DRENMAR-576934 format. One record per residue: x, y, z of N, C-alpha, C, O in turn; residue in three letters; residue number from 1. Coordinates in Angstrom, 1 decimal. Layout:
// DRENMAR-576934
     n.X     n.Y     n.Z    ca.X    ca.Y    ca.Z     c.X     c.Y     c.Z     o.X     o.Y     o.Z  res    n
       X       Y       Z       X       Y       Z       X       Y       Z       X       Y       Z  ALA  NUM
...
END
This chain:
// DRENMAR-576934
     n.X     n.Y     n.Z    ca.X    ca.Y    ca.Z     c.X     c.Y     c.Z     o.X     o.Y     o.Z  res    n
   -87.5   119.3   -64.1   -88.1   120.2   -63.2   -88.0   121.6   -63.7   -86.9   122.0   -64.1  MET    1
   -89.1   122.3   -63.8   -89.0   123.7   -64.3   -89.4   124.7   -63.2   -90.1   124.3   -62.2  THR    2
   -89.0   125.9   -63.3   -89.3   126.9   -62.4   -89.4   128.2   -63.1   -88.8   128.4   -64.2  ASP    3
   -90.1   129.2   -62.5   -90.2   130.5   -63.2   -89.1   131.4   -62.6   -89.0   131.5   -61.4  LEU    4
   -88.4   132.0   -63.6   -87.4   133.0   -63.1   -88.0   134.3   -63.0   -89.3   134.4   -63.1  ASP    5
   -87.3   135.3   -62.7   -87.8   136.7   -62.4   -88.6   137.3   -63.5   -89.5   138.1   -63.4  ARG    6
   -88.2   136.9   -64.8   -88.8   137.5   -65.9   -90.1   136.8   -66.3   -90.8   137.2   -67.3  SER    7
   -90.4   135.6   -65.6   -91.6   134.9   -65.9   -91.3   133.8   -66.9   -92.2   133.0   -67.2  GLY    8
   -90.1   133.6   -67.5   -89.8   132.6   -68.4   -89.6   131.3   -67.7   -89.1   131.2   -66.5  ASP    9
   -90.0   130.2   -68.3   -89.7   128.9   -67.7   -88.3   128.5   -68.0   -87.9   128.5   -69.2  GLN   10
   -87.6   128.1   -67.0   -86.2   127.7   -67.1   -86.0   126.4   -66.4   -86.7   126.1   -65.4  THR   11
   -84.9   125.7   -66.7   -84.5   124.5   -65.9   -83.7   125.0   -64.7   -82.8   125.8   -64.9  MET   12
   -84.0   124.4   -63.6   -83.2   124.7   -62.4   -81.9   123.8   -62.5   -82.0   122.6   -62.7  LYS   13
   -80.8   124.5   -62.4   -79.5   123.8   -62.4   -78.5   124.5   -61.5   -77.9   125.5   -61.9  ASP   14
   -78.4   124.0   -60.3   -77.6   124.7   -59.3   -76.1   124.7   -59.7   -75.4   125.7   -59.4  GLU   15
   -75.6   123.7   -60.4   -74.3   123.7   -60.8   -74.0   124.7   -61.9   -73.0   125.4   -61.9  ASN   16
   -75.0   125.0   -62.8   -74.8   126.0   -63.8   -74.8   127.4   -63.0   -74.0   128.2   -63.4  TYR   17
   -75.6   127.6   -62.1   -75.7   128.8   -61.3   -74.3   129.0   -60.6   -73.8   130.1   -60.6  ASP   18
   -73.8   128.0   -60.0   -72.5   128.0   -59.3   -71.4   128.4   -60.3   -70.5   129.3   -60.0  LEU   19
   -71.4   127.8   -61.5   -70.4   128.1   -62.5   -70.5   129.5   -62.9   -69.5   130.2   -63.1  ILE   20
   -71.7   130.0   -63.1   -71.9   131.4   -63.5   -71.4   132.4   -62.5   -70.7   133.4   -62.8  THR   21
   -71.6   132.1   -61.2   -71.0   133.0   -60.1   -69.5   132.9   -60.1   -68.9   133.9   -59.8  VAL   22
   -69.0   131.7   -60.3   -67.5   131.6   -60.3   -66.9   132.4   -61.4   -66.0   133.1   -61.2  ILE   23
   -67.5   132.3   -62.6   -67.1   133.1   -63.7   -67.1   134.6   -63.5   -66.2   135.3   -63.7  GLN   24
   -68.2   135.0   -62.9   -68.4   136.5   -62.6   -67.3   136.9   -61.6   -66.7   138.0   -61.7  ALA   25
   -67.1   136.1   -60.6   -66.1   136.4   -59.6   -64.7   136.5   -60.2   -63.9   137.5   -59.9  SER   26
   -64.3   135.6   -61.0   -63.0   135.6   -61.6   -62.8   136.7   -62.7   -61.8   137.2   -62.8  LEU   27
   -63.9   137.0   -63.4   -63.9   138.2   -64.3   -63.7   139.5   -63.5   -63.0   140.4   -64.0  GLU   28
   -64.3   139.6   -62.3   -64.1   140.7   -61.5   -62.7   140.9   -61.0   -62.2   142.0   -60.9  ASN   29
   -62.1   139.7   -60.7   -60.6   139.8   -60.3   -59.8   140.4   -61.4   -59.0   141.3   -61.2  VAL   30
   -60.1   140.0   -62.7   -59.3   140.5   -63.8   -59.6   142.0   -64.0   -58.7   142.8   -64.3  TRP   31
   -60.9   142.3   -64.0   -61.3   143.7   -64.2   -60.7   144.7   -63.1   -60.3   145.8   -63.4  GLN   32
   -60.7   144.2   -61.9   -60.2   145.0   -60.8   -58.7   145.4   -61.0   -58.3   146.4   -60.6  MET   33
   -58.0   144.5   -61.7   -56.6   144.8   -62.0   -56.5   146.1   -62.8   -55.6   146.9   -62.6  SER   34
   -57.4   146.2   -63.8   -57.4   147.4   -64.6   -57.7   148.7   -63.8   -57.0   149.7   -63.9  THR   35
   -58.7   148.5   -62.9   -59.1   149.6   -62.1   -58.0   150.0   -61.1   -57.8   151.2   -60.8  TYR   36
   -57.3   149.0   -60.5   -56.2   149.3   -59.6   -55.1   150.0   -60.3   -54.6   151.0   -59.8  ILE   37
   -54.8   149.6   -61.5   -53.7   150.3   -62.3   -54.1   151.7   -62.6   -53.3   152.6   -62.5  SER   38
   -55.4   151.9   -63.0   -55.8   153.3   -63.2   -55.8   154.2   -62.0   -55.3   155.3   -62.1  ASP   39
   -56.2   153.6   -60.9   -56.2   154.4   -59.6   -54.7   154.7   -59.2   -54.4   155.8   -58.8  ALA   40
   -53.8   153.7   -59.3   -52.4   153.9   -59.0   -51.8   155.0   -59.9   -51.1   155.8   -59.4  ASP   41
   -52.1   154.9   -61.2   -51.6   155.9   -62.1   -52.1   157.3   -61.8   -51.4   158.3   -62.0  ALA   42
   -53.3   157.4   -61.3   -53.8   158.7   -60.9   -53.4   159.1   -59.5   -53.7   160.3   -59.1  ALA   43
   -52.6   158.3   -58.8   -52.2   158.6   -57.5   -53.2   158.5   -56.4   -53.1   159.1   -55.3  GLY   44
   -54.3   157.8   -56.7   -55.4   157.7   -55.7   -55.3   156.4   -55.0   -55.9   155.3   -55.3  ASP   45
   -54.5   156.4   -53.9   -54.2   155.2   -53.2   -55.4   154.7   -52.4   -55.5   153.5   -52.2  THR   46
   -56.3   155.6   -52.0   -57.5   155.1   -51.3   -58.4   154.3   -52.2   -58.8   153.2   -51.8  GLU   47
   -58.6   154.7   -53.4   -59.4   154.0   -54.4   -58.7   152.7   -54.8   -59.4   151.7   -54.9  LEU   48
   -57.4   152.8   -55.0   -56.7   151.6   -55.4   -56.8   150.5   -54.3   -57.0   149.3   -54.6  ALA   49
   -56.7   150.9   -53.1   -56.8   150.0   -52.0   -58.2   149.4   -51.9   -58.3   148.2   -51.6  GLU   50
   -59.2   150.2   -52.1   -60.6   149.7   -52.1   -60.8   148.6   -53.2   -61.4   147.6   -53.0  TRP   51
   -60.2   148.9   -54.4   -60.3   148.0   -55.5   -59.6   146.7   -55.2   -60.0   145.6   -55.5  PHE   52
   -58.4   146.8   -54.5   -57.7   145.6   -54.1   -58.5   144.7   -53.1   -58.5   143.5   -53.2  ARG   53
   -59.2   145.4   -52.2   -60.1   144.6   -51.3   -61.2   143.9   -52.0   -61.5   142.7   -51.7  LYS   54
   -61.8   144.6   -53.0   -62.8   143.9   -53.8   -62.2   142.8   -54.6   -62.8   141.7   -54.6  ILE   55
   -61.0   143.0   -55.1   -60.4   141.9   -55.9   -60.1   140.7   -55.0   -60.3   139.6   -55.4  GLN   56
   -59.6   141.0   -53.8   -59.3   139.9   -52.8   -60.6   139.1   -52.5   -60.6   137.9   -52.3  ASN   57
   -61.7   139.8   -52.3   -62.9   139.2   -51.9   -63.4   138.3   -53.1   -63.9   137.2   -52.9  ASN   58
   -63.2   138.7   -54.3   -63.6   138.0   -55.5   -62.7   136.7   -55.7   -63.1   135.7   -56.1  ASN   59
   -61.4   136.9   -55.3   -60.5   135.7   -55.4   -60.9   134.7   -54.4   -61.0   133.5   -54.8  ILE   60
   -61.3   135.1   -53.2   -61.8   134.1   -52.2   -63.0   133.5   -52.7   -63.2   132.3   -52.5  LYS   61
   -64.0   134.3   -53.2   -65.2   133.7   -53.7   -65.0   132.7   -54.8   -65.6   131.6   -54.9  ALA   62
   -64.1   133.1   -55.7   -63.8   132.2   -56.9   -63.2   130.9   -56.4   -63.6   129.8   -56.9  GLY   63
   -62.3   131.0   -55.5   -61.6   129.7   -55.0   -62.6   128.9   -54.2   -62.6   127.6   -54.4  GLU   64
   -63.5   129.5   -53.4   -64.5   128.7   -52.7   -65.4   128.1   -53.6   -65.8   126.9   -53.5  GLN   65
   -65.8   128.8   -54.6   -66.8   128.3   -55.6   -66.1   127.1   -56.4   -66.8   126.1   -56.7  GLY   66
   -64.9   127.2   -56.8   -64.2   126.1   -57.5   -64.1   124.8   -56.6   -64.3   123.7   -57.1  LYS   67
   -63.9   125.0   -55.3   -63.9   123.9   -54.4   -65.3   123.2   -54.3   -65.4   122.0   -54.3  ARG   68
   -66.3   124.1   -54.2   -67.7   123.6   -54.1   -68.0   122.8   -55.4   -68.6   121.8   -55.4  MET   69
   -67.7   123.4   -56.6   -68.0   122.7   -57.8   -67.3   121.4   -58.0   -67.9   120.4   -58.4  LEU   70
   -66.0   121.4   -57.6   -65.3   120.1   -57.7   -65.9   119.0   -56.8   -66.1   117.9   -57.2  ALA   71
   -66.3   119.4   -55.6   -67.0   118.4   -54.7   -68.3   117.9   -55.3   -68.6   116.8   -55.2  ALA   72
   -69.1   118.8   -55.9   -70.4   118.5   -56.5   -70.2   117.6   -57.7   -71.0   116.7   -57.9  ARG   73
   -69.1   117.8   -58.5   -68.9   117.0   -59.7   -68.4   115.6   -59.4   -68.7   114.7   -60.1  LEU   74
   -67.7   115.5   -58.3   -67.3   114.2   -57.8   -68.4   113.3   -57.4   -68.4   112.1   -57.6  GLN   75
   -69.5   113.9   -56.9   -70.7   113.2   -56.4   -71.5   112.8   -57.6   -72.2   111.7   -57.6  VAL   76
   -71.6   113.7   -58.7   -72.5   113.5   -59.8   -72.1   112.3   -60.6   -72.8   112.0   -61.6  ALA   77
END
């Protein structure tokens, strides 16, 4: 099955690949936020550090949820 993506290219639809890509992005954001949190803490900007921590926690939750979803889908496949 093919579908047109936003750029007009023909691509294969693969929801599991999409899910894996989003999990990867979420977990990369968790790692990146650690750097931003450290930078904000070092600058004494507690407001910004706390905001980065909230984003990091949201990405942790999204990554964990995505991993559970992927595991369930792979068991069925």
